[in-house]
C-alpha positions in Angstrom: 86.5 97.5 71.8 85.1 96.9 74.9 87.8 95.5 77.9 86.6 92.2 77.5 87.3 92.0 73.7 90.8 93.7 74.5 91.5 90.9 77.1 90.1 87.5 75.2 92.5 89.1 71.7 95.4 89.4 74.3 95.6 86.3 75.9 94.8 85.0 72.2 98.4 86.9 71.3 100.1 86.6 73.9 99.1 83.1 76.8 97.4 83.1 79.2 99.7 82.8 82.3 101.4 86.4 80.8 97.8 88.3 80.8 96.8 85.9 84.4 100.6 87.8 86.3 99.9 91.2 85.1 96.6 91.1 85.6 96.9 89.8 89.2 100.5 92.5 89.6 98.4 95.6 88.5 95.3 94.1 91.2 97.1 93.5 93.8 99.7 96.2 93.4 98.3 98.6 96.4 98.4 95.9 98.7 101.3 94.6 98.1 102.7 98.6 99.3 99.9 98.8 102.0 102.1 95.2 102.9 105.3 97.0 102.8 104.6 100.2 105.0 102.7 97.2 107.8 105.5 95.7 107.7 108.4 98.6 107.7 106.6 99.6 111.1 106.3 96.8 112.5 110.7 96.9 112.4 109.8 100.2 114.1 108.0 98.8 116.7 110.2 95.7 117.3 113.3 97.9 117.0 112.7 100.3 120.1 111.2 97.3 122.4 114.0 95.0 124.1 
């Protein structure tokens, strides 16, 4: 079964919003981690500068 067929079957079984949410969460997980690190580093810089 190809990935597209599995994706289509999942949409039919679970509904489009659920499948889309899971896809976006997996796709953006790395970017969210990178942004979290950048925000933490920015917080440390702001705390050093009075």
